[in-house]
N, C-alpha and C positions, 0 to 999 in steps of 0.2 A: 483395495488398500492393503498394505502390509500389516503384519501383526503389531509392529511398533513404528513410531514416527519420532522425529527429532524434536526435543524441547531444549533448545540450546545445545549443550554438549551431551545431554542425556538422551537415551532412547526410552520412550514411554508408550503406553497404550494410547490409541487415538483419542478416546474419550477423556483421558487424563490430560492430554495436551490441550484439548479444547477448553477444559475447565481452568487449567493453569494459565493459558494465554488470556482467558477472560479476566482472571484475577490480576494479571500484570496490567492490563489496560484499564481496569477499574482503578488500580493504584495510581497510574500515571495520567489519567484523563485530565485532571485539573492542571497538570503541569506539562501539557503536550508540547508547547513551544520550547519549554526548557529541555525536555527530553530530546527533541530534534536538534536543538542548538548544541547540546552536549555531544550527540553522535556525529554531527556534521560540521562542527565548529562554526555554526551559523549559516552554512552554505545552502541548507535545505530550502530557504526562501527563494534564492536565485534558481535552484533546480526546478522548483515548482512553477516558477514563472515560465521557464523554458518549456516545461512539460505542457502547460496549457496552450502555449503558442503552437506546439506541435499538434495538439488535439483540434485546434481551430473550431471551437464551438460556434454554432450559428443559430440565429433566431429561427424558431419553428422546430428545431430538433428536440428529440427526447434523449437525454443523456443520463446514464446510471453511473453515479460516482460511488463505487463500492469501497467499503472500509474507510469511508470519508467522514466519519462521525463528527469530528471537530470542525469541519467545514472549510479547511484550508484550500482545497482544490475547487470546491463548489463556489466559494466566494470569488475566486479568480475567474470562474466561468460565467457567473451570474450576469455581468454587464452585457454579454453577448445576446441575451434575450432567449436563450435556449431554456427548455423546460427541464429542470435538473432534479433528479431524485437522489438524495443522499441516503445511502444504506450502510448500516453497520450492525454487526452481531452484538455489539456491546452498548447497552442502554446508557451507561455512564458517559461514554464518548459522545453519543447523540445528545445527551443533556447539555454537555459543554458546548457543542456546536450550536444548538438552538439558542442558548444563552448568548453566545458570541454574535449570532445573526441578529438577535433582537437589539443588542447594544450597537451594532453597526447599521441598523435600519435596513437590513437586507431581507426583503419579503419574497414570497413566491417559490421558495425551495420546498420540496416535499421531503420530509424526514421519516425514515422507516427502519425498523429493526429487521434485519435479514441476514441469513447465513449464505455466504458466497457459494457454498457447495450445493445448496438446495434452494435456489431463488424461487420466490412465490410469483414472479412476473410471467406473463404468457410468452409463448414463442414469438420471435421476430418482433419485439416491441420497441427496442431502443435503436437509435442511430449511432450511438457511441457508448462505450463502456470504459471507464477510467478506474484505475486503482493505484494509489500512490503509497508506497512504504507499508503495504498491507498484505501482499500475496505471500510473503515468507512466513507470516503468522497463521496462515490457513492450514488446517490439519491435513486435508486432502487436496493438494494443489491441482492435480490433473482434473479432479471433479469440478473444481471452481472454474478452471479454464473451459471445460466443456459447457458449463452453465452459462458462462459469458458468451460463448459462441451461440448457444441455443437462444438466448434472450435478444441477440442482435438481429436486425433486419438484414436482408441481402444488401451488400454494399456497406454494411456497418463496419465500424472500425474499433479496434481494441488498442488501448494504450495503458502501459504499466510502467510506473517509475519505481525502481527498487535498488537497494544497495547490492553491490556485487563484489568482485575481486579485482582490484586495480592491477594492471599489467605493467605499470611504470616501475622500472628497476629502482630500488631504494625507497620509493614512496610507500610501497606496500608494508615494508618493515616499520617505517615511521608511524603510519596510521595504525598498524597492528599494536604497536607499543602504546600509542595514545589511547586507543579504544579499550584495550584490555586492562591497562593499568590506571588510567585517569578517569574514564567515563564512569565506572562504578563509584569511584570516590566522589566525583561531582554529584552523582545521584544521591549519595549518602549526605553530602554536605548541604546540597541545595533543596533536596526533596525528602531527606530522611529515608531513602529507599535505594540501597545499593543492589539488592537482588534483582529487581525488575530491570534495572539498567544493564546488569550483567547478562541477563537472559537476552535482552535485545541485541547486544553486541554478539553474543554467541550465535544467535539465530542468523546473523549475517554470514558468519563463517560456515554454517551448515547449508546455506542456500545454494542451489545449483549455479555453476558459473554461467557466463553469458551465452556461450554456445549451447550448453545443455538446456537452459531455460528457453532459448529461442526454439530449439527442437521440440520441447514440450508444448509450446504454443502452436506449432505446426501440427503436432499430433492431435491436438484438440479440434483441428479442422480449419484453422486460419491459413491464409495464403499471403504471399508477398510480405513475409515476416521480415522485420528489420530490427537491428540493435544500434542505438546511438550511445556510445560510452562517453562519460564525462569523468575528468580526472583519471583517465586511463582505464576506466571501468569501475572505479570506486562506487559509482552509481551509474545506472544505465536506464535509458528509455527504450522499452520494447514495444513493438507495434505489429499489428497484423490486420488483415481484412477478411470479412466473411463474404463469400460469393455464392 
């Protein structure tokens, strides 16, 4: 890993990023839907539905939903009958997810605190690995991708849903203005926290573009990598296979 990594528009030491990202998600955990509504104008719900359809979870499979603490992806996959482990580095996010699962009567999910860069699971354990709107917050993204590859069985599939950079002329400027100017104000007005929302927007800008991130997935050992952009790439589904 390099000596510094990005925390929004700042360059900080890796340990500092891990700590500061942890504080951000501790702050926004109870307002997770509000956060995503602010950043996506409510579209994150539809994107997550499409994402899970691409994953195609099946009964009998073991699936790791990384950075999935509040349960949004796991809840959508649960009806499939797959055995789902929800992992997150942030206990506050996991607490929100377990409370939401109890309220919805969703049983059978395994909840565990885990660092995407150093998973505690054995080699070749899972049939699928999912991560939605979480990879850009990881301190060492290549390490997390290598760990995803290690934990998957041969024939296992990797799916990542993440914000990216839209290629639609004009729309990029509109979203840029909305996100930088309005989202932090919404965060302050609705959650009393402009700074966390500002970081989350800045982290999108610092994340690799679609082509570069696809290349990183390939460098981790995955094959048949694919990118499915939505809204011109404002958000994208990345996938790959382990053989």
